The first five atom37 places (N, CA, C, CB, O) and aatype in JSON, in Angstrom:
{
  "aatype": [12, 19, 10, 6, 12, 0, 6, 15, 12, 0, 5, 10, 10, 19, 15, 7, 7, 18, 15, 6, 16, 7, 3, 19, 7, 0, 10, 1, 6, 8, 10, 0, 17, 19, 17, 8, 19, 17, 15, 7, 16, 0, 8, 7, 17, 0, 17, 14, 11, 18, 19, 14, 7, 10, 6, 3, 6, 2, 8, 3, 19, 0, 14, 7, 8, 17, 0, 16, 3, 18, 13, 5, 10, 0, 19, 9, 19, 5, 5, 0, 19, 1, 10, 19, 19, 3, 7, 10, 0, 14, 15, 19],
  "atom_mask": [
    [1, 1, 1, 1, 1],
    [1, 1, 1, 1, 1],
    [1, 1, 1, 1, 1],
    [1, 1, 1, 1, 1],
    [1, 1, 1, 1, 1],
    [1, 1, 1, 1, 1],
    [1, 1, 1, 1, 1],
    [1, 1, 1, 1, 1],
    [1, 1, 1, 1, 1],
    [1, 1, 1, 1, 1],
    [1, 1, 1, 1, 1],
    [1, 1, 1, 1, 1],
    [1, 1, 1, 1, 1],
    [1, 1, 1, 1, 1],
    [1, 1, 1, 1, 1],
    [1, 1, 1, 0, 1],
    [1, 1, 1, 0, 1],
    [1, 1, 1, 1, 1],
    [1, 1, 1, 1, 1],
    [1, 1, 1, 1, 1],
    [1, 1, 1, 1, 1],
    [1, 1, 1, 0, 1],
    [1, 1, 1, 1, 1],
    [1, 1, 1, 1, 1],
    [1, 1, 1, 0, 1],
    [1, 1, 1, 1, 1],
    [1, 1, 1, 1, 1],
    [1, 1, 1, 1, 1],
    [1, 1, 1, 1, 1],
    [1, 1, 1, 1, 1],
    [1, 1, 1, 1, 1],
    [1, 1, 1, 1, 1],
    [1, 1, 1, 1, 1],
    [1, 1, 1, 1, 1],
    [1, 1, 1, 1, 1],
    [1, 1, 1, 1, 1],
    [1, 1, 1, 1, 1],
    [1, 1, 1, 1, 1],
    [1, 1, 1, 1, 1],
    [1, 1, 1, 0, 1],
    [1, 1, 1, 1, 1],
    [1, 1, 1, 1, 1],
    [1, 1, 1, 1, 1],
    [1, 1, 1, 0, 1],
    [1, 1, 1, 1, 1],
    [1, 1, 1, 1, 1],
    [1, 1, 1, 1, 1],
    [1, 1, 1, 1, 1],
    [1, 1, 1, 1, 1],
    [1, 1, 1, 1, 1],
    [1, 1, 1, 1, 1],
    [1, 1, 1, 1, 1],
    [1, 1, 1, 0, 1],
    [1, 1, 1, 1, 1],
    [1, 1, 1, 1, 1],
    [1, 1, 1, 1, 1],
    [1, 1, 1, 1, 1],
    [1, 1, 1, 1, 1],
    [1, 1, 1, 1, 1],
    [1, 1, 1, 1, 1],
    [1, 1, 1, 1, 1],
    [1, 1, 1, 1, 1],
    [1, 1, 1, 1, 1],
    [1, 1, 1, 0, 1],
    [1, 1, 1, 1, 1],
    [1, 1, 1, 1, 1],
    [1, 1, 1, 1, 1],
    [1, 1, 1, 1, 1],
    [1, 1, 1, 1, 1],
    [1, 1, 1, 1, 1],
    [1, 1, 1, 1, 1],
    [1, 1, 1, 1, 1],
    [1, 1, 1, 1, 1],
    [1, 1, 1, 1, 1],
    [1, 1, 1, 1, 1],
    [1, 1, 1, 1, 1],
    [1, 1, 1, 1, 1],
    [1, 1, 1, 1, 1],
    [1, 1, 1, 1, 1],
    [1, 1, 1, 1, 1],
    [1, 1, 1, 1, 1],
    [1, 1, 1, 1, 1],
    [1, 1, 1, 1, 1],
    [1, 1, 1, 1, 1],
    [1, 1, 1, 1, 1],
    [1, 1, 1, 1, 1],
    [1, 1, 1, 0, 1],
    [1, 1, 1, 1, 1],
    [1, 1, 1, 1, 1],
    [1, 1, 1, 1, 1],
    [1, 1, 1, 1, 1],
    [1, 1, 1, 1, 1]
  ],
  "atom_positions": [
    [[-61.92, -17.44, -21.67], [-62.5, -17.82, -20.37], [-63.67, -16.67, -19.87], [-61.22, -17.95, -19.26], [-64.71, -16.91, -19.27]],
    [[-63.16, -15.37, -20.32], [-64.2, -14.32, -20.1], [-65.41, -14.71, -20.57], [-63.89, -13.09, -20.7], [-66.37, -14.75, -19.8]],
    [[-65.55, -15.05, -21.94], [-66.88, -15.45, -22.23], [-67.75, -16.63, -21.58], [-66.82, -15.69, -23.47], [-68.96, -16.59, -21.37]],
    [[-66.99, -17.58, -21.35], [-67.53, -18.49, -20.56], [-68.3, -17.98, -19.02], [-66.37, -19.41, -20.38], [-69.44, -18.29, -18.69]],
    [[-67.38, -17.18, -18.25], [-67.88, -16.74, -17.08], [-68.93, -15.56, -17.12], [-66.78, -16.4, -16.3], [-69.62, -15.16, -16.18]],
    [[-68.88, -14.96, -18.84], [-70.06, -14.01, -18.84], [-71.24, -14.99, -19.12], [-69.93, -12.75, -20.02], [-72.31, -14.63, -18.64]],
    [[-71.24, -16.04, -19.74], [-72.22, -16.87, -19.65], [-72.86, -17.51, -18.64], [-71.98, -17.53, -20.2], [-74.03, -17.86, -18.75]],
    [[-72.15, -17.73, -17.55], [-72.48, -18.34, -16.15], [-73.14, -17.24, -15.75], [-71.28, -18.81, -15.13], [-74.31, -17.4, -15.4]],
    [[-72.57, -15.94, -15.71], [-73.22, -15.08, -14.67], [-74.53, -14.51, -15.46], [-72.15, -13.81, -14.1], [-75.48, -14.14, -14.77]],
    [[-74.61, -14.44, -16.7], [-75.94, -14.2, -17.54], [-76.83, -15.1, -17.18], [-75.82, -14.29, -19.02], [-77.82, -14.62, -16.62]],
    [[-76.81, -16.58, -17.35], [-77.79, -17.67, -16.88], [-78.32, -17.57, -15.52], [-77.16, -18.98, -16.96], [-79.47, -17.92, -15.25]],
    [[-77.26, -16.96, -14.41], [-77.58, -16.94, -13.08], [-78.6, -15.57, -12.93], [-76.14, -16.91, -12.16], [-79.69, -15.6, -12.35]],
    [[-78.01, -14.39, -13.57], [-79.17, -13.43, -13.54], [-80.43, -13.46, -14.33], [-78.71, -12.31, -13.83], [-81.42, -12.74, -14.17]],
    [[-80.22, -14.5, -15.29], [-81.93, -14.42, -15.81], [-82.68, -15.52, -14.89], [-82.21, -14.92, -17.73], [-83.88, -15.4, -14.64]],
    [[-81.98, -16.52, -14.43], [-82.93, -17.36, -13.65], [-83.03, -16.77, -12.38], [-82.53, -18.81, -13.51], [-83.84, -17.3, -11.63]],
    [[-82.42, -15.8, -11.96], [-82.98, -15.04, -10.71], [-83.69, -13.88, -10.65], [0.0, 0.0, 0.0], [-83.89, -13.15, -9.69]],
    [[-84.2, -13.76, -12.28], [-85.47, -12.73, -12.51], [-84.55, -11.4, -12.51], [0.0, 0.0, 0.0], [-85.19, -10.43, -12.1]],
    [[-83.49, -11.15, -12.79], [-82.59, -10.1, -12.95], [-82.49, -9.73, -14.27], [-81.36, -10.38, -12.46], [-81.38, -9.28, -14.55]],
    [[-83.34, -9.78, -15.25], [-83.17, -9.56, -16.5], [-84.67, -9.49, -17.28], [-82.21, -10.65, -16.99], [-85.48, -10.42, -17.37]],
    [[-84.81, -8.14, -17.81], [-86.21, -8.03, -18.04], [-86.52, -8.73, -19.55], [-86.66, -6.41, -17.95], [-87.69, -8.71, -19.95]],
    [[-85.75, -9.18, -20.17], [-86.09, -9.8, -21.45], [-85.45, -11.41, -21.55], [-85.46, -8.78, -22.68], [-85.49, -12.02, -22.62]],
    [[-84.92, -11.95, -20.46], [-84.61, -13.09, -20.38], [-83.57, -13.31, -21.48], [0.0, 0.0, 0.0], [-83.4, -14.53, -21.59]],
    [[-82.9, -12.71, -22.23], [-82.15, -12.84, -23.13], [-80.63, -13.15, -22.74], [-82.35, -11.77, -23.83], [-79.74, -12.29, -22.64]],
    [[-80.5, -14.37, -22.56], [-79.09, -14.76, -22.22], [-77.84, -14.52, -23.04], [-79.11, -16.02, -22.07], [-76.72, -14.33, -22.55]],
    [[-78.11, -14.53, -24.18], [-77.27, -14.13, -25.05], [-76.83, -12.46, -25.29], [0.0, 0.0, 0.0], [-75.65, -12.12, -25.39]],
    [[-77.8, -11.63, -25.34], [-77.41, -10.37, -24.91], [-77.07, -10.24, -23.6], [-78.3, -9.51, -25.15], [-76.03, -9.58, -23.52]],
    [[-77.43, -10.54, -22.68], [-76.57, -10.19, -21.39], [-75.04, -10.88, -21.21], [-77.48, -10.68, -20.08], [-74.18, -10.4, -20.47]],
    [[-74.91, -11.84, -21.86], [-73.33, -12.49, -21.95], [-72.79, -11.33, -22.54], [-73.0, -13.99, -22.95], [-72.09, -10.6, -21.84]],
    [[-73.02, -11.03, -23.81], [-72.4, -9.94, -24.73], [-71.94, -8.55, -24.07], [-73.46, -9.58, -25.81], [-70.96, -7.85, -24.32]],
    [[-73.16, -8.37, -22.95], [-73.11, -7.05, -22.21], [-71.66, -7.33, -21.39], [-74.61, -6.76, -21.12], [-70.58, -6.76, -21.55]],
    [[-72.07, -8.61, -20.28], [-71.33, -8.67, -19.3], [-69.54, -8.96, -20.1], [-72.06, -9.91, -18.25], [-68.56, -8.62, -19.43]],
    [[-69.37, -9.46, -21.23], [-68.18, -9.69, -21.4], [-67.5, -8.21, -21.84], [-68.07, -10.85, -22.37], [-66.32, -7.96, -21.61]],
    [[-68.51, -7.19, -22.55], [-68.16, -5.76, -22.82], [-67.6, -5.35, -21.61], [-69.35, -4.84, -23.24], [-66.39, -5.13, -21.46]],
    [[-68.57, -5.23, -20.62], [-68.08, -4.42, -19.36], [-66.55, -4.99, -18.73], [-69.35, -4.61, -18.11], [-65.72, -4.15, -18.37]],
    [[-66.28, -6.26, -18.64], [-65.24, -6.67, -18.55], [-64.1, -5.94, -19.33], [-65.42, -7.84, -18.79], [-63.17, -5.33, -18.81]],
    [[-64.3, -6.08, -20.51], [-62.99, -5.57, -21.42], [-63.1, -4.24, -21.39], [-62.9, -6.04, -22.99], [-62.02, -3.74, -21.7]],
    [[-63.97, -3.4, -21.15], [-63.97, -2.03, -21.0], [-63.12, -1.56, -19.82], [-65.33, -1.59, -20.87], [-62.12, -0.84, -19.92]],
    [[-63.62, -2.01, -18.78], [-63.25, -1.76, -17.4], [-61.61, -2.45, -16.99], [-64.55, -2.49, -16.44], [-60.77, -1.95, -16.25]],
    [[-61.55, -3.51, -17.61], [-60.28, -3.92, -17.38], [-59.22, -3.26, -18.36], [-60.28, -5.38, -17.46], [-58.05, -3.12, -18.0]],
    [[-59.63, -2.88, -19.53], [-58.62, -2.22, -20.19], [-58.6, -0.67, -19.64], [0.0, 0.0, 0.0], [-57.56, -0.06, -19.87]],
    [[-59.5, -0.07, -19.05], [-59.59, 1.28, -18.34], [-58.45, 1.16, -17.26], [-61.15, 1.59, -17.64], [-57.5, 1.94, -17.2]],
    [[-58.63, 0.34, -16.61], [-57.6, 0.05, -15.17], [-56.32, 0.07, -15.82], [-57.81, -1.6, -14.24], [-55.45, 0.78, -15.32]],
    [[-56.04, -0.69, -16.99], [-54.69, -1.04, -17.61], [-54.19, 0.29, -17.98], [-54.76, -2.06, -18.92], [-53.16, 0.73, -17.47]],
    [[-55.01, 1.07, -19.02], [-54.98, 2.45, -19.26], [-54.49, 3.5, -18.03], [0.0, 0.0, 0.0], [-53.6, 4.33, -18.25]],
    [[-55.07, 3.41, -16.88], [-54.83, 4.28, -16.12], [-53.56, 4.06, -15.03], [-56.02, 4.49, -15.61], [-53.04, 4.91, -14.3]],
    [[-53.23, 2.53, -15.16], [-52.16, 2.17, -14.59], [-50.97, 2.75, -15.34], [-52.16, 0.8, -14.47], [-50.03, 3.16, -14.66]],
    [[-50.88, 2.84, -16.91], [-49.77, 3.3, -17.54], [-50.53, 4.76, -18.28], [-49.06, 2.02, -18.65], [-51.05, 4.71, -19.4]],
    [[-50.49, 5.97, -17.47], [-51.2, 7.02, -17.88], [-50.64, 7.63, -19.12], [-51.28, 7.93, -16.85], [-51.32, 8.43, -19.78]],
    [[-49.31, 7.25, -19.5], [-48.88, 7.91, -20.96], [-49.73, 7.44, -22.29], [-47.27, 7.48, -21.27], [-49.7, 7.92, -23.42]],
    [[-50.41, 6.43, -21.82], [-50.93, 5.64, -22.86], [-52.41, 6.17, -23.1], [-50.84, 4.07, -22.49], [-52.95, 6.16, -24.2]],
    [[-52.99, 6.61, -21.96], [-54.45, 7.1, -22.17], [-54.55, 8.29, -22.68], [-55.22, 7.16, -21.03], [-54.19, 9.34, -22.14]],
    [[-55.05, 8.16, -23.81], [-55.45, 9.65, -25.08], [-56.31, 10.47, -23.91], [-56.83, 9.14, -26.99], [-57.18, 10.07, -23.14]],
    [[-55.69, 11.81, -24.1], [-56.69, 13.07, -23.12], [-56.66, 13.0, -21.85], [0.0, 0.0, 0.0], [-57.42, 13.74, -21.23]],
    [[-55.75, 12.08, -21.12], [-55.7, 12.14, -19.72], [-55.07, 13.66, -19.39], [-54.78, 10.84, -19.12], [-55.62, 14.33, -18.51]],
    [[-54.14, 14.09, -19.96], [-53.48, 15.52, -19.56], [-54.58, 16.66, -19.85], [-52.0, 15.87, -20.55], [-54.42, 17.77, -19.35]],
    [[-55.46, 16.44, -20.46], [-56.81, 17.46, -21.01], [-57.26, 17.93, -19.63], [-58.31, 16.56, -21.96], [-57.32, 17.2, -18.64]],
    [[-57.53, 19.08, -19.67], [-58.44, 19.7, -18.22], [-59.8, 19.09, -18.01], [-58.82, 21.42, -18.34], [-60.28, 18.92, -16.89]],
    [[-60.45, 18.75, -19.24], [-61.66, 18.17, -18.9], [-61.73, 17.07, -19.7], [-62.8, 19.02, -19.02], [-62.05, 17.17, -20.88]],
    [[-61.35, 15.61, -18.97], [-60.99, 14.23, -19.53], [-62.08, 13.49, -18.99], [-59.53, 13.61, -19.12], [-62.48, 13.52, -17.83]],
    [[-62.56, 12.72, -20.08], [-63.36, 11.45, -19.6], [-63.34, 10.42, -20.75], [-64.98, 11.82, -19.2], [-64.05, 10.24, -21.74]],
    [[-62.08, 9.71, -20.19], [-61.86, 8.89, -21.2], [-62.24, 7.09, -21.05], [-60.41, 9.21, -21.44], [-61.8, 6.16, -21.74]],
    [[-63.16, 7.07, -19.94], [-63.68, 6.14, -19.47], [-64.99, 5.68, -20.59], [-64.01, 6.56, -18.04], [-66.0, 6.38, -20.53]],
    [[-64.97, 4.66, -21.48], [-66.13, 4.22, -22.08], [-67.05, 3.73, -21.34], [-65.93, 3.41, -22.9], [-66.85, 3.4, -20.17]],
    [[-68.54, 3.61, -22.13], [-69.31, 2.75, -21.07], [-70.03, 3.61, -20.17], [0.0, 0.0, 0.0], [-69.83, 4.82, -20.31]],
    [[-70.82, 3.24, -19.28], [-71.6, 4.07, -18.32], [-71.39, 3.48, -17.02], [-73.12, 4.17, -18.64], [-71.87, 2.42, -16.61]],
    [[-70.52, 4.4, -16.34], [-70.02, 3.91, -15.11], [-71.12, 3.1, -14.05], [-69.42, 5.15, -14.43], [-71.01, 1.94, -13.65]],
    [[-72.15, 4.03, -13.75], [-73.2, 3.59, -12.74], [-73.8, 2.41, -13.21], [-74.29, 4.62, -12.49], [-73.8, 1.41, -12.5]],
    [[-74.32, 2.41, -14.34], [-75.06, 1.25, -15.07], [-74.15, 0.12, -14.97], [-75.43, 1.55, -16.63], [-74.74, -0.91, -14.63]],
    [[-72.77, -0.03, -15.18], [-71.88, -1.26, -15.1], [-71.73, -1.68, -13.59], [-70.42, -0.96, -15.75], [-71.76, -2.83, -13.15]],
    [[-71.57, -0.56, -12.94], [-71.09, -0.67, -11.42], [-72.28, -1.27, -10.76], [-70.65, 0.83, -10.66], [-72.03, -2.21, -10.01]],
    [[-73.53, -0.92, -10.87], [-74.74, -1.59, -10.81], [-74.93, -3.16, -11.16], [-75.52, -0.88, -11.61], [-75.12, -4.0, -10.28]],
    [[-74.86, -3.42, -12.39], [-74.86, -4.66, -12.77], [-73.41, -5.73, -12.15], [-74.96, -4.47, -14.38], [-73.2, -6.94, -12.16]],
    [[-72.72, -4.66, -11.73], [-71.37, -6.03, -10.97], [-72.04, -5.98, -9.67], [-69.18, -5.51, -10.75], [-72.03, -7.02, -9.01]],
    [[-72.59, -5.02, -9.23], [-73.06, -5.18, -7.49], [-74.08, -6.62, -7.4], [-74.24, -3.48, -6.85], [-73.97, -7.55, -6.61]],
    [[-75.13, -6.43, -8.55], [-76.0, -7.54, -8.65], [-75.24, -9.26, -8.79], [-76.89, -7.13, -9.99], [-75.56, -10.28, -8.18]],
    [[-74.48, -9.11, -9.52], [-73.75, -10.4, -9.68], [-72.93, -10.52, -8.4], [-72.81, -10.43, -11.03], [-73.19, -11.51, -7.71]],
    [[-71.97, -9.68, -7.96], [-71.51, -9.87, -6.73], [-72.45, -10.36, -5.52], [-70.95, -8.73, -6.44], [-71.99, -11.17, -4.71]],
    [[-73.61, -9.93, -5.41], [-74.87, -10.44, -4.63], [-75.17, -11.69, -4.9], [-76.07, -9.71, -4.86], [-75.45, -12.41, -3.94]],
    [[-75.18, -12.07, -5.8], [-75.72, -13.23, -6.32], [-74.72, -14.22, -5.99], [-76.05, -13.17, -7.78], [-75.08, -15.29, -5.51]],
    [[-73.15, -13.9, -6.24], [-72.05, -14.73, -5.99], [-72.24, -15.13, -4.61], [-70.71, -14.08, -6.24], [-72.41, -16.32, -4.33]],
    [[-72.22, -14.05, -3.55], [-72.11, -14.12, -2.44], [-73.25, -15.05, -1.81], [-72.02, -12.88, -2.04], [-72.99, -15.89, -0.94]],
    [[-74.49, -14.83, -2.31], [-75.48, -15.49, -1.92], [-75.32, -17.26, -1.91], [-76.54, -14.96, -2.79], [-75.56, -18.12, -1.07]],
    [[-74.76, -17.26, -3.34], [-74.28, -18.77, -3.57], [-73.19, -19.61, -2.7], [-73.73, -18.78, -4.89], [-73.18, -20.78, -2.33]],
    [[-72.19, -18.41, -2.51], [-71.22, -19.12, -1.27], [-71.86, -19.35, -0.05], [-69.98, -18.24, -0.82], [-71.57, -20.39, 0.55]],
    [[-72.78, -18.49, 0.48], [-73.19, -18.56, 1.97], [-74.27, -19.85, 1.53], [-73.97, -16.86, 2.79], [-74.19, -20.77, 2.35]],
    [[-75.09, -20.06, 0.62], [-75.69, -21.21, 0.5], [-74.95, -22.36, 0.5], [-76.35, -21.2, -0.47], [-75.37, -23.32, 1.15]],
    [[-73.69, -22.46, -0.23], [-72.96, -23.54, -0.15], [-72.26, -23.99, 0.95], [0.0, 0.0, 0.0], [-71.7, -25.09, 0.99]],
    [[-72.29, -23.07, 1.95], [-71.45, -23.33, 3.48], [-72.4, -23.61, 4.44], [-70.57, -22.01, 4.1], [-71.97, -24.03, 5.52]],
    [[-73.82, -23.44, 4.27], [-74.82, -23.67, 5.32], [-74.66, -25.25, 5.13], [-76.46, -22.93, 5.07], [-74.51, -25.9, 4.09]],
    [[-74.76, -25.73, 6.6], [-74.91, -27.19, 6.88], [-76.18, -27.78, 5.86], [-75.27, -27.42, 8.61], [-77.05, -27.07, 5.35]],
    [[-76.09, -28.87, 5.77], [-77.15, -29.53, 4.95], [-78.07, -29.98, 6.53], [-76.44, -31.08, 3.71], [-77.64, -30.25, 7.65]],
    [[-79.46, -29.9, 5.97], [-80.14, -30.43, 7.08], [-80.89, -31.49, 6.52], [-80.97, -29.45, 7.82], [-81.61, -32.18, 7.25]]
  ]
}
């Protein structure tokens, strides 16, 4: 299901002009990666004894690039909200 949603989001972003290359496949792969990275990180932080290096003074256990991933998520949420608002608008 993650890959199917990543495909839908990638198509939405490409059709909305949010992709420089227009490569749906690469965008789909990146979106699936973002899901797995941050889902795994959330689970890891929920069970701290399983996160390697968490007790270290200088720990950065989250893979990926947080700011870039967050920006991409914000763009997707913006598109989703726009689709919901458009879908709820009365037909003229």
